[in-house]
TILODREN-187446 format. One record per residue: residue number from 1; residue in one letter; x, y, z of N, C-alpha, C, O in turn. Coordinates in pm, whole numbers, padded with zeros to 5 digits. Layout:
% residues N
[zalum NUM 'A' [X Y Z] [X Y Z] [X Y Z] [X Y Z]]
...
//
This chain:
% residues 126
[zalum 1 'X' [04548 01720 11635] [04572 01588 11650] [04713 01557 11652] [04759 01468 11724]]
[zalum 2 'X' [04788 01635 11567] [04927 01605 11557] [04996 01657 11687] [05083 01592 11743]]
[zalum 3 'X' [04958 01762 11726] [05011 01829 11856] [05003 01721 11976] [05095 01691 12052]]
[zalum 4 'X' [04872 01670 11976] [04859 01575 12092] [04952 01463 12083] [05012 01428 12184]]
[zalum 5 'X' [04971 01398 11959] [05057 01304 11943] [05208 01336 11976] [05280 01252 12031]]
[zalum 6 'X' [05249 01446 11945] [05377 01503 11979] [05397 01494 12132] [05494 01440 12185]]
[zalum 7 'X' [05291 01555 12197] [05308 01574 12362] [05303 01423 12400] [05394 01384 12473]]
[zalum 8 'X' [05223 01347 12367] [05222 01204 12414] [05344 01120 12401] [05378 01030 12478]]
[zalum 9 'X' [05409 01165 12284] [05528 01089 12239] [05648 01140 12315] [05738 01063 12347]]
[zalum 10 'X' [05649 01271 12346] [05775 01334 12410] [05755 01287 12568] [05850 01237 12628]]
[zalum 11 'X' [05644 01304 12623] [05616 01257 12774] [05648 01123 12775] [05736 01090 12854]]
[zalum 12 'X' [05595 01032 12701] [05622 00887 12711] [05760 00853 12698] [05810 00773 12777]]
[zalum 13 'X' [05837 00913 12594] [05971 00871 12585] [06066 00926 12690] [06166 00863 12726]]
[zalum 14 'X' [06036 01033 12733] [06114 01107 12834] [06110 01025 12977] [06214 01000 13040]]
[zalum 15 'X' [05975 00983 13023] [05953 00922 13133] [05947 00762 13123] [05909 00700 13222]]
[zalum 16 'X' [05982 00699 13013] [05977 00557 12981] [06086 00500 13071] [06045 00404 13137]]
[zalum 17 'X' [06194 00527 13090] [06297 00458 13151] [06260 00458 13319] [06269 00356 13387]]
[zalum 18 'X' [06216 00593 13372] [06173 00581 13515] [06057 00495 13532] [06056 00411 13623]]
[zalum 19 'X' [05956 00508 13448] [05836 00431 13461] [05864 00271 13472] [05816 00197 13557]]
[zalum 20 'X' [05953 00234 13365] [05997 00099 13374] [06067 00061 13504] [06041 -00045 13561]]
[zalum 21 'X' [06148 00140 13547] [06214 00117 13664] [06119 00100 13787] [06139 00010 13869]]
[zalum 22 'X' [06019 00187 13798] [05929 00186 13909] [05829 00070 13892] [05784 00012 13991]]
[zalum 23 'X' [05793 00034 13757] [05706 -00086 13734] [05788 -00222 13795] [05735 -00299 13875]]
[zalum 24 'X' [05899 -00235 13754] [05987 -00350 13784] [06023 -00346 13940] [06013 -00451 14004]]
[zalum 25 'X' [06064 -00232 14000] [06083 -00235 14145] [05950 -00259 14230] [05950 -00309 14342]]
[zalum 26 'X' [05850 -00219 14168] [05711 -00221 14236] [05674 -00365 14228] [05624 -00417 14327]]
[zalum 27 'X' [05693 -00429 14128] [05657 -00566 14097] [05752 -00655 14181] [05706 -00754 14238]]
[zalum 28 'X' [05872 -00625 14190] [05952 -00705 14291] [05912 -00687 14431] [05923 -00785 14505]]
[zalum 29 'X' [05868 -00576 14479] [05816 -00548 14615] [05684 -00627 14629] [05664 -00674 14741]]
[zalum 30 'X' [05589 -00650 14532] [05478 -00721 14529] [05517 -00870 14567] [05464 -00929 14662]]
[zalum 31 'X' [05599 -00919 14495] [05625 -01063 14508] [05743 -01101 14621] [05766 -01219 14646]]
[zalum 32 'X' [05803 -01011 14676] [05906 -01013 14770] [05868 -00939 14904] [05876 -00817 14915]]
[zalum 33 'X' [05826 -01019 15002] [05754 -00957 15122] [05856 -00921 15236] [05825 -00872 15345]]
[zalum 34 'X' [05998 -00957 15190] [06103 -00899 15298] [06105 -00760 15277] [06109 -00706 15166]]
[zalum 35 'X' [06103 -00693 15404] [06119 -00553 15413] [06239 -00512 15475] [06277 -00574 15574]]
[zalum 36 'X' [06310 -00409 15428] [06434 -00373 15494] [06390 -00279 15596] [06293 -00205 15581]]
[zalum 37 'X' [06475 -00285 15715] [06448 -00206 15816] [06486 -00054 15805] [06418 00034 15858]]
[zalum 38 'X' [06598 -00029 15734] [06641 00097 15691] [06724 00073 15538] [06767 -00032 15490]]
[zalum 39 'X' [06728 00199 15488] [06806 00196 15369] [06957 00139 15379] [07012 00092 15279]]
[zalum 40 'X' [07007 00143 15477] [07155 00100 15517] [07154 -00047 15505] [07263 -00102 15488]]
[zalum 41 'X' [07043 -00123 15512] [07035 -00282 15513] [07041 -00307 15365] [07069 -00422 15331]]
[zalum 42 'X' [07022 -00225 15280] [07027 -00281 15123] [07159 -00321 15086] [07248 -00236 15078]]
[zalum 43 'X' [07182 -00447 15062] [07310 -00491 15012] [07321 -00526 14867] [07418 -00485 14803]]
[zalum 44 'X' [07230 -00598 14811] [07230 -00614 14665] [07185 -00509 14599] [07121 -00419 14655]]
[zalum 45 'X' [07217 -00512 14458] [07167 -00413 14379] [07005 -00415 14367] [06947 -00309 14342]]
[zalum 46 'X' [06948 -00514 14382] [06797 -00536 14379] [06742 -00466 14497] [06642 -00395 14485]]
[zalum 47 'X' [06803 -00483 14614] [06768 -00426 14745] [06784 -00261 14727] [06698 -00185 14772]]
[zalum 48 'X' [06891 -00218 14661] [06931 -00083 14650] [06829 -00017 14564] [06784 00093 14597]]
[zalum 49 'X' [06785 -00083 14442] [06686 -00044 14366] [06548 -00040 14438] [06475 00058 14424]]
[zalum 50 'X' [06518 -00128 14502] [06379 -00113 14591] [06383 00003 14681] [06285 00075 14698]]
[zalum 51 'X' [06497 00022 14738] [06526 00142 14838] [06489 00275 14762] [06417 00361 14813]]
[zalum 52 'X' [06545 00286 14632] [06505 00414 14559] [06358 00411 14533] [06301 00520 14532]]
[zalum 53 'X' [06284 00295 14510] [06149 00308 14493] [06079 00353 14625] [05996 00444 14628]]
[zalum 54 'X' [06113 00292 14719] [06038 00309 14861] [06085 00451 14914] [06000 00537 14937]]
[zalum 55 'X' [06204 00472 14930] [06262 00592 15011] [06322 00696 14937] [06366 00794 14996]]
[zalum 56 'X' [06330 00683 14797] [06347 00795 14704] [06509 00831 14724] [06546 00945 14699]]
[zalum 57 'X' [06602 00734 14770] [06745 00767 14795] [06807 00641 14727] [06745 00535 14713]]
[zalum 58 'X' [06923 00662 14691] [07017 00560 14675] [07116 00520 14783] [07213 00589 14813]]
[zalum 59 'X' [07082 00395 14843] [07160 00388 14977] [07301 00369 14957] [07343 00323 14851]]
[zalum 60 'X' [07376 00403 15054] [07536 00371 15034] [07580 00382 15177] [07500 00410 15267]]
[zalum 61 'X' [07722 00358 15201] [07780 00368 15334] [07762 00499 15407] [07763 00502 15531]]
[zalum 62 'X' [07745 00605 15333] [07725 00734 15386] [07594 00758 15461] [07581 00845 15547]]
[zalum 63 'X' [07491 00670 15418] [07369 00678 15493] [07371 00659 15656] [07285 00706 15732]]
[zalum 64 'X' [07484 00581 15695] [07491 00553 15845] [07538 00694 15905] [07495 00725 16016]]
[zalum 65 'X' [07617 00773 15840] [07666 00903 15895] [07583 01036 15867] [07563 01123 15951]]
[zalum 66 'X' [07540 01038 15738] [07471 01169 15683] [07373 01109 15600] [07415 01045 15503]]
[zalum 67 'X' [07227 01119 15622] [07141 01064 15547] [07119 01158 15434] [07140 01279 15438]]
[zalum 68 'X' [07071 01082 15321] [07039 01160 15187] [06903 01240 15193] [06814 01201 15269]]
[zalum 69 'X' [06889 01347 15117] [06767 01398 15110] [06680 01354 14966] [06728 01369 14853]]
[zalum 70 'X' [06552 01301 14993] [06498 01263 14876] [06420 01360 14813] [06346 01321 14722]]
[zalum 71 'X' [06422 01488 14844] [06336 01600 14806] [06344 01602 14646] [06241 01585 14581]]
[zalum 72 'X' [06463 01622 14584] [06485 01632 14433] [06427 01516 14360] [06361 01535 14258]]
[zalum 73 'X' [06447 01400 14408] [06402 01283 14337] [06245 01284 14350] [06172 01261 14254]]
[zalum 74 'X' [06201 01312 14468] [06057 01318 14484] [05991 01409 14389] [05888 01371 14334]]
[zalum 75 'X' [06048 01542 14362] [05987 01615 14263] [05984 01554 14119] [05892 01577 14040]]
[zalum 76 'X' [06092 01474 14089] [06087 01413 13956] [05979 01290 13964] [05910 01262 13866]]
[zalum 77 'X' [05970 01232 14066] [05852 01133 14076] [05712 01188 14064] [05618 01135 14005]]
[zalum 78 'X' [05711 01305 14130] [05564 01378 14105] [05550 01424 13968] [05440 01408 13915]]
[zalum 79 'X' [05641 01476 13903] [05648 01506 13766] [05618 01390 13661] [05553 01401 13557]]
[zalum 80 'X' [05673 01286 13708] [05669 01161 13612] [05503 01104 13638] [05435 01058 13546]]
[zalum 81 'X' [05460 01117 13765] [05324 01068 13782] [05228 01148 13710] [05142 01095 13640]]
[zalum 82 'X' [05238 01291 13726] [05158 01374 13642] [05163 01364 13505] [05062 01386 13438]]
[zalum 83 'X' [05290 01328 13445] [05321 01314 13297] [05235 01168 13266] [05169 01150 13164]]
[zalum 84 'X' [05247 01086 13357] [05186 00960 13312] [05033 00964 13306] [04975 00905 13216]]
[zalum 85 'X' [04966 01035 13402] [04841 01057 13384] [04807 01123 13260] [04719 01080 13186]]
[zalum 86 'X' [04879 01235 13233] [04852 01316 13093] [04868 01214 12989] [04778 01194 12907]]
[zalum 87 'X' [04980 01148 12987] [04997 01049 12866] [04897 00939 12851] [04856 00903 12741]]
[zalum 88 'X' [04856 00883 12973] [04745 00784 12955] [04627 00856 12896] [04572 00811 12795]]
[zalum 89 'X' [04585 00971 12959] [04482 01026 12912] [04481 01080 12766] [04373 01091 12709]]
[zalum 90 'X' [04592 01113 12706] [04612 01149 12567] [04608 01023 12494] [04558 01028 12381]]
[zalum 91 'X' [04650 00912 12535] [04634 00780 12480] [04497 00738 12450] [04465 00681 12346]]
[zalum 92 'X' [04410 00769 12555] [04272 00720 12556] [04198 00818 12440] [04118 00777 12355]]
[zalum 93 'X' [04239 00940 12455] [04183 01047 12350] [04216 00996 12203] [04131 00988 12115]]
[zalum 94 'X' [04347 00962 12187] [04392 00927 12057] [04320 00807 12018] [04280 00799 11902]]
[zalum 95 'X' [04297 00710 12104] [04235 00593 12078] [04104 00613 12034] [04069 00551 11933]]
[zalum 96 'X' [04022 00692 12093] [03894 00726 12040] [03894 00805 11906] [03811 00783 11818]]
[zalum 97 'X' [03989 00897 11896] [03992 00967 11767] [04044 00902 11640] [04010 00941 11528]]
[zalum 98 'X' [04139 00789 11665] [04202 00716 11567] [04124 00586 11544] [04150 00523 11442]]
[zalum 99 'X' [04038 00543 11623] [03970 00419 11617] [03854 00430 11530] [03795 00537 11520]]
[zalum 100 'X' [03815 00322 11465] [03687 00320 11380] [03576 00293 11457] [03470 00352 11435]]
[zalum 101 'X' [03586 00209 11544] [03474 00158 11637] [03496 00209 11781] [03582 00159 11854]]
[zalum 102 'X' [03413 00313 11822] [03432 00356 11956] [03383 00264 12062] [03421 00269 12179]]
[zalum 103 'X' [03284 00167 12008] [03231 00078 12118] [03324 -00012 12176] [03320 -00053 12292]]
[zalum 104 'X' [03429 -00048 12068] [03551 -00149 12128] [03628 -00072 12232] [03665 -00122 12338]]
[zalum 105 'X' [03650 00056 12195] [03731 00135 12292] [03666 00161 12411] [03738 00173 12510]]
[zalum 106 'X' [03545 00172 12423] [03461 00193 12546] [03472 00051 12625] [03501 00041 12744]]
[zalum 107 'X' [03447 -00041 12551] [03441 -00174 12615] [03590 -00215 12684] [03597 -00277 12789]]
[zalum 108 'X' [03707 -00170 12605] [03820 -00199 12662] [03846 -00132 12796] [03899 -00189 12892]]
[zalum 109 'X' [03800 00011 12795] [03814 00102 12896] [03730 00051 13021] [03775 00049 13136]]
[zalum 110 'X' [03601 00010 12984] [03519 -00044 13114] [03588 -00182 13159] [03582 -00208 13279]]
[zalum 111 'X' [03643 -00260 13083] [03697 -00383 13120] [03818 -00345 13214] [03841 -00408 13317]]
[zalum 112 'X' [03892 -00240 13172] [04020 -00199 13242] [03975 -00155 13383] [04049 -00169 13480]]
[zalum 113 'X' [03869 -00110 13390] [03828 -00059 13526] [03767 -00180 13613] [03795 -00207 13730]]
[zalum 114 'X' [03677 -00244 13530] [03603 -00368 13602] [03666 -00488 13638] [03619 -00557 13728]]
[zalum 115 'X' [03776 -00522 13572] [03860 -00639 13585] [03946 -00635 13711] [03945 -00731 13789]]
[zalum 116 'X' [04014 -00532 13732] [04076 -00509 13873] [03993 -00509 13983] [04028 -00567 14086]]
[zalum 117 'X' [03876 -00445 13976] [03774 -00432 14081] [03724 -00562 14118] [03711 -00601 14234]]
[zalum 118 'X' [03693 -00637 13999] [03647 -00773 14027] [03746 -00883 14094] [03716 -00966 14180]]
[zalum 119 'X' [03861 -00864 14039] [03977 -00949 14092] [04010 -00926 14247] [04036 -01015 14327]]
[zalum 120 'X' [04003 -00773 14276] [04026 -00751 14413] [03890 -00797 14511] [03911 -00826 14629]]
[zalum 121 'X' [03777 -00802 14466] [03661 -00842 14521] [03660 -00983 14539] [03619 -01027 14646]]
[zalum 122 'X' [03706 -01068 14440] [03723 -01215 14465] [03837 -01250 14556] [03838 -01349 14629]]
[zalum 123 'X' [03931 -01162 14545] [04037 -01202 14660] [04009 -01179 14805] [04077 -01217 14900]]
[zalum 124 'X' [03891 -01108 14806] [03859 -01051 14952] [03787 -01173 15019] [03708 -01239 14950]]
[zalum 125 'X' [03808 -01204 15143] [03748 -01299 15218] [03581 -01265 15231] [03545 -01156 15275]]
[zalum 126 'X' [03490 -01362 15191] [03358 -01332 15198] [03289 -01405 15317] [03168 -01389 15338]]
//
């Protein structure tokens, strides 16, 4: 149990800044429907952050002459995604092991699946 908590902590702390960045820029994309035609169109810091989220590059003046390669950053994002899945799974395991009533953990887990599905279904025209 102690080792699981250490792995959960290390993965969570290492990837927390990048996860927060992706959550905030993803949120911004969700509420802002203006899409940039190319990374070179990013003028504000918020547009540049959104470009990192979408194109995995930090846009600059050099983008017009020599495009950046997103490969290294994409590998980091893949690692972050895998670590997030592992961290969330470890969190669920730890919740079951540390909690006194497993029925409330099962209920929260079921609600976490059913509520988004329900909201998507309610938002769909019938």
